[in-house]
N, C-alpha and C positions, 0 to 999 in steps of 0.2 A: 640586656643582661646576657652575659656569656653563657654558653652551654655548660650545664653542670653534669659532671660524670656521676653516675649512680648505679647501684647494684639491683634495682628493682625490675620486676618483670612488666611493669607498666610505667607510663610517663607521668611523673608527679606534677607536671605542668598541664597535662590533659589537653594539650593543643590550643590552649587559650592564650590569646594576646592580651595585653593590658587593656586595650580598647574593648575587647569582648568581655573581659572580666568586669569592667565598669558598666556593662550593659545588663548584667545578670539581675533579674528582678525576683522579688519574693512571691510565693504563691498567695492566693487569697486566703484570708483567715477563716476558721470556723465561725459560724454566726455568733456564738457566745464566747469568743476568744477573750475579749476585754473583760467581760463579766467574770469569766473563770479566774483570771489573774487578780482582778480588783478585789474579789471576794476573799481570796487567799491572803492578800496583803492586809486587808482590813482586820482579819482575824489575828494577824501577827501584831498589829499595833495595839491590840488589847492585852498582849502578853508582857510580863515584866522580865527583863533579861537577867535572871539569877546567875551570879558568877562568883568565882573565887580566883584570886591572883596572889602572887608573891614574887618579889624581886629575886632574880637568879644570877645577876651579874651586870656588867656594863661593857660596852664595846663601841668603838667608832663614834663616840659622842652621845651614845644612847644609854639610858637605863633599860635593862631587859627584864621583862616579867613573864613568867609562865602564867597562862590564863586559861580558864575553862568556863564555858557558859552553857546553860541548858537551852536546847533548841526543841523543836516540835517532836512529837512521838518519843519523848524521853531520850533523845540523843544528846550526849554530852560532847560539846565541840571544844577541842583543845587547840592551843596555838600559842602565839607569842604576841606581846605588846611591847612596842618600843616608844619610849618617851625621850625627847631631847634633854640632855643633862643641864644645859646652861641657857636654854631659850624658853620663852613663854610659848604655850601651845595655842596656836591660832587656827589650826585646821587639823582635820583627821582624814586619814586615808585607809580604807580597808583593802587588803591585797589578796586576791584569789590565786590559787596555784593551778598547775596543769594536772593531768590525770596521773602523773607519776608521783603526786603528793608533794610533801615538803618536809625536810629534816632540819631546817633552820630558817630564821628570818633573813631578809635581804637588808643590807646596810648601805647600799651604794647610790640610793636615789638622790641624796644631797638636796632635799627640798626643805628649806628652813621652817622652823616653828611648826613642825608637823609631828603628830603622833601617828604611828602605824599599827594597825591590827593585822596579824597574819593568821587567820583561822584555817584550820584543816577541815574541809567539808566532810560531812558524815560518812563514816566507813573508811576514811583514808588517813594515813599517817597518825597524827596525835588523836584523831577521832575514830580510831579503829573500833569495831563493834562485832561481836559474834553474829549479829543479825545481818551483816552485809559483807560481801566479799571485797577485799582490798584490790583484787585484780581488775583492771579497767574493763576487760572484755566480759566480765561477769557483773561488775558493778553497774555498768551502763544498761544492763538488761533487767535490773531488779524492779519487779512490778511494772514492766513496760506495757502491759495490757490494761492497766488501770490509770487513767490520767490523774486521778485524785491521790494515788499512792505512789506513783512513779518516783524513783529515787531523785531524779533531777529536780522535781518540785520541792522535795525536802531540802536539797542543797540551796535552792533559791531562798528558802525560809531561813536556813543557816546564815546566809548573807544579810537578809533583812534584820535578823536579830543581832548580828554583829554591828549593824548601823545603830540599832537601839542602844546597844552596850556603849558604843563610843559617845553617843549623845549624853548618856547618863554619866559617864566618866568625865566628860569635858563639856559641860553645858555652855561655856563661853565660846566654844567652837562648833556648837550644834548646827549653825547655819552654814558651815563650811566643811561638809563631809564629802569626800571623793571616793572613787573606787578605781582600782587597777586589777585587771585579770588577764591571764595568759592561757591560751588554748582552752582546756576545760573551764578554767576560771573565767575566760573571756566569754564563752558561751553562756555560762551561768549568769554572768553580769548582764549580758544582753537580754536575757529573760527577766532579770530582776529589776533593772533600772527604770524602764518605762513607767512602772507603777509606783515607784518609791521616789517621790519628789524630794525627800530628804537627801538623796544622793544628788549633789548639785552639778557634778561633772565627772567624767570617767575616761579611762583609757582601756582599750581592749587590744590585746596582742594576739594575732592569728586565732580569732575566736572560732569555736566550733558550733555545731548544731544549726548552721544556717542552711536554708533550702533543703529540708530533710529528704524530700523525694529525689532531688537531684543528687544529694549526698549518697543516697543508697545506690545510685547508678554508677558511681565512680569508685574504682578500686583504691583501697588504702591499706595501711598496716595499723591504723589506729582503732579507736573504739567504734568508729563507723563500720569497720569490717565485721565486728561482732553483731551489730544490728542487721547488717546485710545478710549475714549467715543465719540469723534468727528468722528473718523474713523468708529466706529461701527454704529453710527447714519447715516452717509452719505454713508457708503458702499464702500468707496474707501480710499486709502492712498494718501495724497497729494504728488505730485511729488516734491513739495517744500522741503520736509524733507530730501531728498538726498543731497540738497545743504547746509543743516544746520546740518550735521552730524559731531560732534566734532572729532570722531575717523578718519573719512576720512580726515578732515582738518589736523589732526596731522601728516599724512603721508607726508605733504608738509613742515613741520617745520624743521628749522635748528638750532634754538637757544637752549641753555641749559635750561632744565626744571627740576623742582622738583615737584613731584606729590604725594599727600597723597590720597590714595584710601582705601575704607572700605570693610571689608569682609561681613558686615551686614548693610543694609540701607533700610528702608521702603519707602523713598522718591525718592532716586536716586539709581536704581538697580546697585549693584556692577559690573556686567559684562560690563555695559556701561562705568563705571569709569575706570576699568582696560583696556578696549579697547583703551581709549585715551592714557594711558601710553604705552601700547604695540605697538601702531601705531606710536608713536612720533619718527620722523626720526632724530632729533638732539640728542646731549648728554642728558642723563636723569638719574634721581635717584628716587627711590620709597620709600615712607614711608607707611607701612601698618597699618591702623587703625583697631581696633576691630569692630568699628561701626561708622556710620555717621547718623546725624539727629536723634539721639537717645541717651539717657543717659545710661552709662554702667560703670562697676566697675573701670576700669583702665583709664577712660576718662581724669581725671586731670593729671595723670602721662604721658599719651601719648601726651596731649596737650603741656606740658612743654618740652618733648623731641622734639616735632615737632618745637616748638619755637626756641630751640637751633639750630636745623638743619637750619632753615631759617636765623638765625643770621649769621651762618657760610656761607651759600649759597650767601646771599646778601652782606656779609661783605668782601668778597675777590673776587673781579671781575677778578683778574689775573688768578684764577684757573679755570680749566675745571672739569667737573664731572668725 
């Protein structure tokens, strides 16, 4: 990779070579890590995904629906649902967004016979709430000292209930539910997928929340900087973070995964991204990006190559990686 010019006071590559990135390992999990997440997931399965929706237009071969469903703690999750206009629906994909939120659905995936759900995680964009800040540097700190109430756990539950919703809407595609998530949505996906076998395969793009302790030691301009500042101010690392480590969660995963991880990223430090890939216990494939969260010369070319990979990955469910 050619050297990338940047304005930051730190190196967003952190001195890591690709070989060194591929050697980053997750920390050991808390003793009750699996029990913590399995218990949360089982509670979600007992909930009915109450929702309302209405068609608001059509575009690029899709019927577009505004949709809202009830999640845990009485949060209403807003977003969009896309249905193909002229194709049978044979699979569903839930799509998670970055910490910048989402102001519209994506139309460019070109994956046939697929319905897409674009939820906005609690507190963000269409799921704004007076109970949560929409600013990432505050959102990521909400209830960080309580593992049972930490906002990231609620976002995982938003995702699980989104899967429940898609299975109710499309029972004929209930055994072909996938997930795509970028950045914040990638990290939430890594935390959610290992426990939810209804999600049959997934793609994570520059996922965050990997190797939390290492993440805190690396300067960034992202939500990790807010957590680092919190730790420095309070003088302790919340025990909660060990339960919300995407790389630890990945060690419990069985589903096929496709991960795009970046060599250079000022918002989500690459060692944490690669740690999620390295730790993933199921079948996996890696797409290496020159950079994440930053414009770079080969960006358009790599984005197109990645799109082709995703079309193949989600287009042939009979194949394994």
